[in-house]
MDAnalysis code that builds the backbone (N, CA, C; Angstrom):
import MDAnalysis as mda
import numpy as np

u = mda.Universe.empty(552, n_residues=184, atom_resindex=np.repeat(np.arange(184), 3), trajectory=True)
u.add_TopologyAttr("name", ["N", "CA", "C"] * 184)
u.add_TopologyAttr("resid", np.arange(1, 185))
u.add_TopologyAttr("resname", ["MET", "TYR", "ASN", "ILE", "THR", "SER", "LYS", "THR", "VAL", "LEU", "VAL", "GLU", "ASP", "HIS", "GLN", "HIS", "ASN", "PHE", "TRP", "ARG", "SER", "ARG", "GLY", "THR", "GLN", "THR", "THR", "HIS", "CYS", "ASN", "LEU", "GLN", "VAL", "GLN", "ILE", "GLU", "LEU", "LYS", "ASP", "LEU", "CYS", "ALA", "ASN", "HIS", "PRO", "GLN", "PHE", "LEU", "LYS", "TYR", "TYR", "GLU", "GLN", "SER", "PHE", "LYS", "PRO", "ARG", "VAL", "GLN", "GLU", "PHE", "VAL", "ASN", "ALA", "PRO", "ASN", "ARG", "ARG", "LEU", "GLY", "THR", "LYS", "HIS", "MET", "TRP", "THR", "ASN", "ASN", "ASN", "ALA", "GLU", "SER", "MET", "ASN", "ARG", "VAL", "MET", "LYS", "VAL", "ALA", "VAL", "ASN", "TRP", "LYS", "PRO", "GLN", "HIS", "ALA", "PRO", "ASP", "LEU", "VAL", "ASP", "LYS", "LEU", "PHE", "ASP", "MET", "VAL", "ASP", "PHE", "GLN", "PHE", "ILE", "ASN", "LEU", "ARG", "SER", "ALA", "LEU", "HIS", "HIS", "SER", "GLY", "ASP", "TYR", "MET", "LEU", "VAL", "ASN", "SER", "TYR", "LYS", "GLN", "TYR", "THR", "ILE", "ALA", "ASP", "ALA", "ILE", "TRP", "LYS", "THR", "LYS", "SER", "ASP", "GLU", "GLU", "LYS", "ARG", "LYS", "LEU", "PHE", "ASN", "SER", "PHE", "LEU", "GLN", "ASP", "ASN", "LYS", "LYS", "ARG", "LYS", "HIS", "GLU", "ASN", "ILE", "ASN", "ASN", "PHE", "ILE", "ARG", "TRP", "THR", "LEU", "LEU", "CYS", "CYS", "GLN", "GLN", "GLY"])
u.atoms.positions = np.array([
    [1.473, -16.842, -99.982],
    [0.227, -17.546, -99.758],
    [0.448, -19.020, -99.455],
    [1.493, -19.633, -99.944],
    [1.732, -21.053, -99.737],
    [2.981, -21.253, -98.894],
    [2.929, -22.209, -97.988],
    [4.027, -22.469, -97.082],
    [4.228, -23.970, -96.974],
    [5.404, -24.476, -97.311],
    [5.681, -25.911, -97.235],
    [6.605, -26.159, -96.056],
    [6.238, -27.114, -95.210],
    [7.123, -27.562, -94.139],
    [7.329, -29.049, -94.303],
    [8.250, -29.609, -93.529],
    [8.523, -31.039, -93.672],
    [7.418, -31.894, -93.074],
    [6.608, -31.355, -92.187],
    [5.575, -32.161, -91.545],
    [4.191, -31.947, -92.132],
    [3.944, -30.808, -92.686],
    [2.607, -30.531, -93.194],
    [2.653, -29.441, -94.243],
    [1.603, -29.325, -94.952],
    [1.479, -28.241, -95.916],
    [0.351, -27.349, -95.440],
    [0.638, -26.098, -95.337],
    [-0.383, -25.150, -94.915],
    [-0.762, -24.286, -96.101],
    [-2.001, -24.217, -96.386],
    [-2.487, -23.284, -97.387],
    [-3.067, -22.143, -96.575],
    [-2.349, -21.045, -96.544],
    [-2.682, -19.978, -95.622],
    [-3.279, -18.767, -96.323],
    [-4.132, -18.094, -95.633],
    [-4.463, -16.731, -95.984],
    [-4.342, -15.927, -94.701],
    [-4.692, -14.674, -94.718],
    [-4.473, -13.836, -93.545],
    [-5.436, -14.134, -92.408],
    [-6.523, -14.837, -92.687],
    [-7.525, -15.063, -91.654],
    [-7.361, -16.385, -90.923],
    [-7.011, -17.466, -91.635],
    [-6.960, -18.765, -90.976],
    [-6.211, -19.782, -91.829],
    [-5.806, -20.874, -91.189],
    [-5.170, -21.987, -91.899],
    [-6.252, -22.888, -92.447],
    [-6.075, -23.319, -93.663],
    [-7.038, -24.244, -94.251],
    [-6.782, -25.654, -93.725],
    [-5.556, -26.123, -93.832],
    [-5.205, -27.410, -93.241],
    [-4.345, -27.147, -92.018],
    [-4.568, -27.906, -90.981],
    [-3.748, -27.790, -89.777],
    [-2.850, -29.015, -89.689],
    [-1.716, -28.856, -89.036],
    [-0.750, -29.956, -88.997],
    [-1.331, -31.190, -88.335],
    [-2.218, -31.031, -87.352],
    [-2.757, -32.215, -86.687],
    [-3.780, -32.957, -87.552],
    [-4.223, -32.346, -88.626],
    [-5.233, -32.966, -89.461],
    [-4.694, -33.566, -90.732],
    [-3.415, -33.467, -90.954],
    [-2.832, -34.027, -92.162],
    [-1.931, -35.180, -91.785],
    [-1.768, -36.118, -92.680],
    [-1.085, -37.344, -92.311],
    [0.273, -37.548, -92.972],
    [0.428, -37.209, -94.239],
    [1.695, -37.485, -94.894],
    [2.161, -36.286, -95.692],
    [3.447, -36.035, -95.620],
    [4.022, -34.901, -96.314],
    [3.875, -35.038, -97.820],
    [4.125, -36.231, -98.348],
    [4.059, -36.428, -99.791],
    [2.673, -36.073, -100.327],
    [1.636, -36.587, -99.688],
    [0.266, -36.292, -100.138],
    [-0.030, -34.803, -100.026],
    [0.406, -34.198, -98.935],
    [0.153, -32.777, -98.732],
    [0.878, -31.926, -99.761],
    [2.103, -32.318, -100.078],
    [2.862, -31.594, -101.085],
    [2.157, -31.686, -102.433],
    [1.658, -32.873, -102.747],
    [0.933, -33.060, -104.005],
    [-0.327, -32.200, -104.032],
    [-1.053, -32.164, -102.925],
    [-2.262, -31.331, -102.844],
    [-1.900, -29.871, -103.057],
    [-0.832, -29.431, -102.411],
    [-0.433, -28.031, -102.538],
    [-0.062, -27.692, -103.977],
    [0.694, -28.558, -104.618],
    [1.107, -28.315, -106.002],
    [-0.113, -28.234, -106.914],
    [-1.023, -29.188, -106.771],
    [-2.210, -29.202, -107.621],
    [-3.119, -28.006, -107.344],
    [-3.261, -27.653, -106.071],
    [-4.090, -26.504, -105.719],
    [-3.505, -25.214, -106.282],
    [-2.200, -25.056, -106.151],
    [-1.539, -23.862, -106.676],
    [-1.725, -23.779, -108.192],
    [-1.575, -24.917, -108.864],
    [-1.744, -24.964, -110.317],
    [-3.180, -24.613, -110.713],
    [-4.136, -25.201, -110.026],
    [-5.541, -24.909, -110.330],
    [-5.863, -23.430, -110.143],
    [-5.407, -22.877, -109.033],
    [-5.699, -21.469, -108.748],
    [-5.039, -20.543, -109.763],
    [-3.822, -20.885, -110.185],
    [-3.095, -20.036, -111.130],
    [-3.668, -20.124, -112.541],
    [-4.083, -21.303, -112.942],
    [-4.497, -21.524, -114.329],
    [-6.003, -21.463, -114.575],
    [-6.776, -21.468, -113.513],
    [-8.231, -21.503, -113.679],
    [-8.884, -20.510, -112.715],
    [-9.041, -19.275, -113.140],
    [-9.625, -18.256, -112.261],
    [-11.002, -18.639, -111.729],
    [-11.788, -19.357, -112.527],
    [-13.112, -19.761, -112.055],
    [-12.993, -20.745, -110.886],
    [-11.947, -21.581, -110.889],
    [-11.738, -22.484, -109.761],
    [-11.345, -21.693, -108.527],
    [-10.462, -20.718, -108.683],
    [-10.034, -19.903, -107.550],
    [-11.239, -19.242, -106.890],
    [-12.140, -18.702, -107.706],
    [-13.348, -18.074, -107.167],
    [-14.186, -19.102, -106.402],
    [-14.395, -20.281, -106.996],
    [-15.156, -21.337, -106.330],
    [-14.470, -21.762, -105.034],
    [-13.164, -21.954, -105.107],
    [-12.395, -22.401, -103.942],
    [-12.509, -21.399, -102.796],
    [-12.283, -20.125, -103.107],
    [-12.287, -19.098, -102.069],
    [-13.684, -18.798, -101.531],
    [-14.693, -18.810, -102.404],
    [-16.030, -18.387, -101.990],
    [-16.938, -19.525, -101.550],
    [-16.657, -20.749, -101.966],
    [-17.565, -21.847, -101.663],
    [-16.886, -22.992, -100.914],
    [-15.894, -23.597, -101.542],
    [-15.294, -24.803, -100.977],
    [-14.621, -24.554, -99.627],
    [-13.721, -23.595, -99.595],
    [-12.952, -23.327, -98.384],
    [-13.853, -22.955, -97.197],
    [-14.830, -22.046, -97.369],
    [-15.721, -21.738, -96.238],
    [-16.529, -22.949, -95.761],
    [-16.929, -23.811, -96.691],
    [-17.695, -24.995, -96.287],
    [-16.842, -25.975, -95.497],
    [-15.608, -26.165, -95.923],
    [-14.717, -27.046, -95.159],
    [-14.505, -26.467, -93.769],
    [-14.319, -25.157, -93.694],
    [-14.153, -24.522, -92.391],
    [-15.379, -24.735, -91.509],
    [-16.564, -24.532, -92.082],
    [-17.799, -24.610, -91.303],
    [-18.166, -26.031, -90.910],
    [-18.013, -26.974, -91.835],
    [-18.527, -28.317, -91.594],
    [-17.470, -29.346, -91.210],
    [-16.184, -29.004, -91.315],
    [-15.126, -29.949, -90.938],
    [-14.275, -29.375, -89.817],
    [-13.603, -28.264, -90.090],
    [-12.675, -27.713, -89.104],
    [-13.375, -27.217, -87.840],
    [-14.427, -26.420, -87.989],
    [-15.115, -25.859, -86.826],
    [-15.712, -26.941, -85.927],
    [-16.412, -27.956, -86.459],
    [-16.926, -29.003, -85.573],
    [-15.819, -29.747, -84.830],
    [-14.704, -29.999, -85.491],
    [-13.600, -30.679, -84.816],
    [-13.064, -29.840, -83.668],
    [-12.959, -28.535, -83.861],
    [-12.489, -27.672, -82.775],
    [-13.523, -27.605, -81.657],
    [-14.809, -27.505, -82.009],
    [-15.868, -27.441, -80.996],
    [-15.896, -28.694, -80.146],
    [-15.705, -29.845, -80.780],
    [-15.755, -31.107, -80.055],
    [-14.486, -31.376, -79.273],
    [-13.457, -30.613, -79.518],
    [-12.194, -30.841, -78.830],
    [-11.565, -32.164, -79.221],
    [-11.766, -32.585, -80.442],
    [-11.241, -33.861, -80.902],
    [-9.725, -33.823, -80.870],
    [-9.132, -34.778, -80.160],
    [-7.680, -34.812, -80.057],
    [-7.054, -35.523, -81.243],
    [-7.736, -36.497, -81.767],
    [-7.191, -37.260, -82.882],
    [-8.123, -37.125, -84.073],
    [-7.555, -36.783, -85.193],
    [-8.360, -36.640, -86.395],
    [-8.673, -38.015, -86.968],
    [-9.720, -38.114, -87.728],
    [-10.106, -39.354, -88.388],
    [-9.086, -39.649, -89.473],
    [-8.582, -40.852, -89.485],
    [-7.607, -41.235, -90.505],
    [-8.137, -42.421, -91.285],
    [-7.486, -42.737, -92.354],
    [-7.887, -43.868, -93.178],
    [-7.867, -45.164, -92.365],
    [-6.932, -45.303, -91.447],
    [-6.837, -46.529, -90.657],
    [-8.065, -46.760, -89.790],
    [-8.767, -45.683, -89.396],
    [-9.963, -45.837, -88.583],
    [-11.060, -46.590, -89.316],
    [-11.029, -46.576, -90.613],
    [-12.086, -47.214, -91.396],
    [-11.533, -48.312, -92.299],
    [-10.386, -48.853, -91.956],
    [-9.739, -49.807, -92.853],
    [-10.592, -51.038, -93.124],
    [-11.265, -51.571, -92.100],
    [-12.080, -52.765, -92.349],
    [-13.249, -52.443, -93.280],
    [-13.853, -51.265, -93.122],
    [-14.942, -50.888, -94.019],
    [-14.405, -50.608, -95.420],
    [-13.205, -50.045, -95.502],
    [-12.589, -49.839, -96.822],
    [-12.449, -51.167, -97.552],
    [-12.034, -52.190, -96.831],
    [-11.866, -53.508, -97.453],
    [-13.220, -54.052, -97.919],
    [-14.244, -53.891, -97.101],
    [-15.580, -54.341, -97.485],
    [-16.009, -53.637, -98.771],
    [-15.747, -52.332, -98.857],
    [-16.113, -51.580, -100.063],
    [-15.353, -52.088, -101.284],
    [-14.063, -52.330, -101.106],
    [-13.251, -52.795, -102.238],
    [-13.720, -54.155, -102.731],
    [-14.066, -55.036, -101.806],
    [-14.566, -56.356, -102.198],
    [-15.915, -56.211, -102.902],
    [-16.768, -55.323, -102.397],
    [-18.096, -55.127, -102.997],
    [-18.007, -54.662, -104.447],
    [-16.970, -53.910, -104.765],
    [-16.820, -53.415, -106.138],
    [-15.803, -54.239, -106.921],
    [-15.415, -55.372, -106.348],
    [-14.470, -56.281, -106.999],
    [-13.159, -55.572, -107.339],
    [-12.754, -54.638, -106.491],
    [-11.485, -53.923, -106.605],
    [-11.367, -53.147, -107.918],
    [-12.496, -52.779, -108.516],
    [-12.470, -52.081, -109.804],
    [-13.276, -50.789, -109.714],
    [-12.892, -49.795, -110.517],
    [-13.692, -48.562, -110.558],
    [-15.120, -48.875, -111.007],
    [-16.057, -48.080, -110.522],
    [-17.469, -48.291, -110.824],
    [-18.072, -47.027, -111.424],
    [-19.124, -47.211, -112.190],
    [-19.910, -46.066, -112.639],
    [-20.653, -45.531, -111.422],
    [-20.856, -44.236, -111.360],
    [-21.455, -43.602, -110.187],
    [-22.766, -44.252, -109.744],
    [-23.733, -44.525, -110.627],
    [-24.982, -45.137, -110.156],
    [-24.759, -46.517, -109.523],
    [-23.866, -47.309, -110.109],
    [-23.575, -48.630, -109.543],
    [-22.902, -48.503, -108.184],
    [-21.975, -47.562, -108.082],
    [-21.279, -47.349, -106.819],
    [-22.247, -46.880, -105.737],
    [-23.133, -45.974, -106.089],
    [-24.126, -45.482, -105.125],
    [-25.008, -46.634, -104.645],
    [-25.440, -47.497, -105.553],
    [-26.251, -48.659, -105.165],
    [-25.489, -49.561, -104.203],
    [-24.228, -49.812, -104.491],
    [-23.421, -50.681, -103.621],
    [-23.201, -50.041, -102.257],
    [-22.921, -48.746, -102.236],
    [-22.749, -48.048, -100.962],
    [-24.044, -48.051, -100.158],
    [-25.173, -47.852, -100.836],
    [-26.465, -47.902, -100.156],
    [-26.670, -49.273, -99.512],
    [-26.388, -50.338, -100.256],
    [-26.547, -51.690, -99.717],
    [-25.656, -51.912, -98.502],
    [-24.428, -51.386, -98.547],
    [-23.511, -51.549, -97.415],
    [-24.019, -50.809, -96.185],
    [-24.478, -49.588, -96.371],
    [-25.000, -48.809, -95.246],
    [-26.264, -49.462, -94.702],
    [-27.127, -49.926, -95.592],
    [-28.347, -50.611, -95.189],
    [-28.014, -51.836, -94.335],
    [-27.012, -52.594, -94.753],
    [-26.591, -53.773, -93.997],
    [-26.083, -53.379, -92.608],
    [-25.351, -52.261, -92.503],
    [-24.872, -51.798, -91.202],
    [-26.048, -51.425, -90.296],
    [-27.070, -50.794, -90.850],
    [-28.241, -50.452, -90.046],
    [-29.010, -51.704, -89.624],
    [-29.041, -52.719, -90.465],
    [-29.677, -53.988, -90.084],
    [-28.933, -54.588, -88.898],
    [-27.604, -54.590, -88.951],
    [-26.810, -55.102, -87.833],
    [-27.012, -54.270, -86.578],
    [-27.089, -52.964, -86.742],
    [-27.307, -52.079, -85.605],
    [-28.667, -52.349, -84.969],
    [-29.680, -52.500, -85.789],
    [-31.023, -52.800, -85.283],
    [-31.041, -54.160, -84.580],
    [-30.334, -55.132, -85.126],
    [-30.278, -56.464, -84.510],
    [-29.654, -56.420, -83.123],
    [-28.751, -55.479, -82.908],
    [-28.115, -55.363, -81.597],
    [-29.121, -55.003, -80.510],
    [-30.226, -54.367, -80.882],
    [-31.243, -54.005, -79.890],
    [-31.877, -55.230, -79.254],
    [-31.913, -56.340, -79.970],
    [-32.556, -57.543, -79.426],
    [-31.591, -58.733, -79.392],
    [-30.326, -58.433, -79.121],
    [-29.295, -59.466, -78.915],
    [-29.215, -60.460, -80.059],
    [-29.323, -59.985, -81.260],
    [-29.263, -60.863, -82.420],
    [-28.181, -60.327, -83.344],
    [-27.541, -61.175, -84.085],
    [-26.551, -60.710, -85.049],
    [-25.157, -60.643, -84.477],
    [-24.315, -59.881, -85.153],
    [-22.889, -59.846, -84.838],
    [-22.488, -58.781, -83.832],
    [-23.384, -57.887, -83.448],
    [-23.023, -56.773, -82.593],
    [-23.848, -56.758, -81.319],
    [-23.306, -56.079, -80.302],
    [-24.054, -55.855, -79.072],
    [-23.849, -54.404, -78.662],
    [-24.812, -53.853, -77.954],
    [-24.724, -52.461, -77.530],
    [-23.687, -52.317, -76.431],
    [-22.993, -51.188, -76.426],
    [-22.072, -50.900, -75.335],
    [-22.896, -50.531, -74.111],
    [-22.264, -50.567, -72.936],
    [-22.978, -50.406, -71.670],
    [-23.829, -49.147, -71.582],
    [-23.343, -48.030, -72.086],
    [-24.097, -46.782, -71.932],
    [-25.375, -46.739, -72.768],
    [-25.610, -47.753, -73.615],
    [-26.832, -47.820, -74.417],
    [-27.630, -49.095, -74.143],
    [-27.298, -49.793, -73.080],
    [-27.979, -51.055, -72.760],
    [-29.463, -50.867, -72.490],
    [-29.887, -49.663, -72.104],
    [-31.310, -49.451, -71.813],
    [-32.183, -49.658, -73.047],
    [-31.581, -49.700, -74.216],
    [-32.345, -49.911, -75.448],
    [-32.483, -51.384, -75.819],
    [-31.855, -52.266, -75.062],
    [-31.961, -53.685, -75.404],
    [-33.335, -54.217, -75.021],
    [-33.769, -55.186, -75.779],
    [-35.060, -55.820, -75.555],
    [-34.874, -57.307, -75.851],
    [-35.484, -58.145, -75.049],
    [-35.337, -59.591, -75.246],
    [-35.809, -59.975, -76.647],
    [-35.095, -60.894, -77.268],
    [-35.418, -61.308, -78.632],
    [-36.847, -61.849, -78.718],
    [-37.283, -62.589, -77.698],
    [-38.642, -63.145, -77.706],
    [-39.689, -62.026, -77.710],
    [-39.424, -60.961, -76.961],
    [-40.351, -59.826, -76.932],
    [-40.283, -59.069, -78.257],
    [-39.080, -58.892, -78.791],
    [-38.906, -58.212, -80.081],
    [-39.747, -58.875, -81.165],
    [-39.772, -60.194, -81.160],
    [-40.500, -60.938, -82.194],
    [-42.008, -60.733, -82.104],
    [-42.501, -60.322, -80.934],
    [-43.939, -60.086, -80.787],
    [-44.339, -58.668, -81.209],
    [-43.367, -57.789, -81.402],
    [-43.644, -56.394, -81.759],
    [-44.047, -56.285, -83.227],
    [-44.899, -55.313, -83.510],
    [-45.273, -55.031, -84.906],
    [-44.108, -54.309, -85.589],
    [-44.152, -54.249, -86.896],
    [-43.110, -53.534, -87.639],
    [-43.046, -52.070, -87.208],
    [-44.205, -51.475, -86.979],
    [-44.258, -50.076, -86.554],
    [-43.623, -49.901, -85.171],
    [-43.902, -50.814, -84.242],
    [-43.302, -50.737, -82.905],
    [-41.786, -50.905, -82.984],
    [-41.324, -51.825, -83.815],
    [-39.879, -52.028, -83.993],
    [-39.234, -50.774, -84.568],
    [-39.896, -50.170, -85.544],
    [-39.374, -48.944, -86.156],
    [-39.265, -47.831, -85.121],
    [-40.291, -47.687, -84.266],
    [-40.269, -46.648, -83.236],
    [-39.147, -46.888, -82.225],
    [-38.960, -48.135, -81.814],
    [-37.881, -48.454, -80.876],
    [-36.516, -48.135, -81.485],
    [-36.330, -48.526, -82.732],
    [-35.056, -48.286, -83.402],
    [-34.818, -46.790, -83.601],
    [-35.842, -46.059, -84.017],
    [-35.698, -44.612, -84.199],
    [-35.403, -43.906, -82.883],
    [-36.017, -44.372, -81.808],
    [-35.736, -43.803, -80.496],
    [-34.257, -43.980, -80.150],
    [-33.742, -45.146, -80.425],
    [-32.324, -45.431, -80.201],
    [-31.443, -44.508, -81.058],
    [-31.764, -44.385, -82.334],
    [-30.950, -43.563, -83.235],
    [-30.988, -42.085, -82.870],
    [-32.113, -41.631, -82.333],
    [-32.262, -40.211, -82.032],
    [-31.772, -39.841, -80.642],
    [-31.303, -40.808, -79.881],
    [-30.775, -40.530, -78.547],
    [-29.538, -39.645, -78.689],
    [-29.614, -38.461, -78.136],
    [-28.466, -37.567, -78.206],
    [-28.048, -37.082, -76.826],
    [-28.385, -37.860, -75.785],
    [-27.997, -37.495, -74.431],
    [-26.489, -37.631, -74.282],
    [-25.922, -36.698, -73.546],
    [-24.483, -36.753, -73.293],
    [-24.199, -37.909, -72.346],
    [-23.159, -38.620, -72.648],
    [-22.726, -39.714, -71.794],
    [-21.262, -39.506, -71.450],
    [-20.870, -40.058, -70.343],
    [-19.491, -39.930, -69.896],
    [-18.543, -40.410, -70.991],
    [-17.496, -39.654, -71.228],
    [-16.450, -39.975, -72.210],
    [-16.984, -40.011, -73.626],
    [-18.067, -39.322, -73.872],
    [-18.613, -39.329, -75.224],
    [-18.529, -37.929, -75.800],
    [-17.663, -37.746, -76.742],
    [-17.468, -36.445, -77.353],
    [-17.279, -36.639, -78.851],
    [-18.295, -37.199, -79.486],
    [-18.178, -37.568, -80.893],
    [-19.444, -37.188, -81.631],
    [-19.340, -37.060, -82.940],
    [-20.528, -36.692, -83.703],
    [-21.398, -37.910, -83.980],
    [-22.613, -37.688, -84.475],
    [-23.572, -38.778, -84.675],
    [-23.086, -39.817, -85.663],
    [-22.417, -39.390, -86.736],
    [-21.947, -40.347, -87.735],
    [-20.999, -41.356, -87.102],
    [-20.045, -40.865, -86.337],
    [-19.089, -41.760, -85.688],
    [-19.766, -42.484, -84.534],
    [-20.709, -41.806, -83.848],
    [-21.383, -42.412, -82.705],
    [-22.042, -43.727, -83.082],
    [-22.755, -43.772, -84.203],
    [-23.436, -44.999, -84.593],
    [-22.441, -46.115, -84.847],
    [-21.254, -45.761, -85.291],
    [-20.221, -46.760, -85.526],
    [-19.723, -47.330, -84.206],
    [-19.664, -46.489, -83.165],
    [-19.072, -46.905, -81.904],
    [-20.069, -47.469, -80.900],
    [-21.360, -47.325, -81.144],
    [-22.354, -47.769, -80.177],
    [-22.349, -49.273, -79.996],
    [-21.950, -49.961, -80.994],
    [-21.940, -51.412, -80.954],
    [-20.513, -51.907, -81.046],
    [-20.273, -52.994, -80.373],
    [-18.970, -53.628, -80.550],
    [-19.229, -55.042, -81.043],
    [-18.298, -55.552, -81.818],
    [-18.509, -56.866, -82.412],
    [-18.396, -57.927, -81.332],
    [-19.341, -58.836, -81.328],
    [-19.298, -59.952, -80.401],
    [-18.280, -60.957, -80.901],
    [-17.758, -61.710, -80.007],
    [-16.906, -62.733, -80.545],
    [-15.830, -63.078, -79.645],
])
């Protein structure tokens, strides 16, 4: 059931691979995952049942299958989010947090990102829209004359845009990250 190679760790069953070599980054981490998974499955039958019947199928459905459908050539790695990781670490003062406090801090960070994203619609703030989304820009002077409801509708229209664009093969979560580039 378990197979260790020098480049990746595969947790295999007869139907499919759970981890694929292109989706894993370091042998040491993978080896540790394999050891811990094997231990959990051997010593905790209730975990094995949960793993086989719930966790593994969900990872297949919501992680592996979408990546294959999108034809993603490069998997998301920690380096892709390094600047946001640093922001998170600073927000928590580099210390572990209680779950409610951490959730509040994460909410504030996401809220701030949406504020910056919304500001990009009217050429304000640190970001600007990339060319394929320029049709959503509005002059700052006109933006200031809009009601809160009109601003909300414009922003929601932008967020709900799911038209295919050239060279765009990414999911919505990553899309919002890439729609804007930092000015500077």
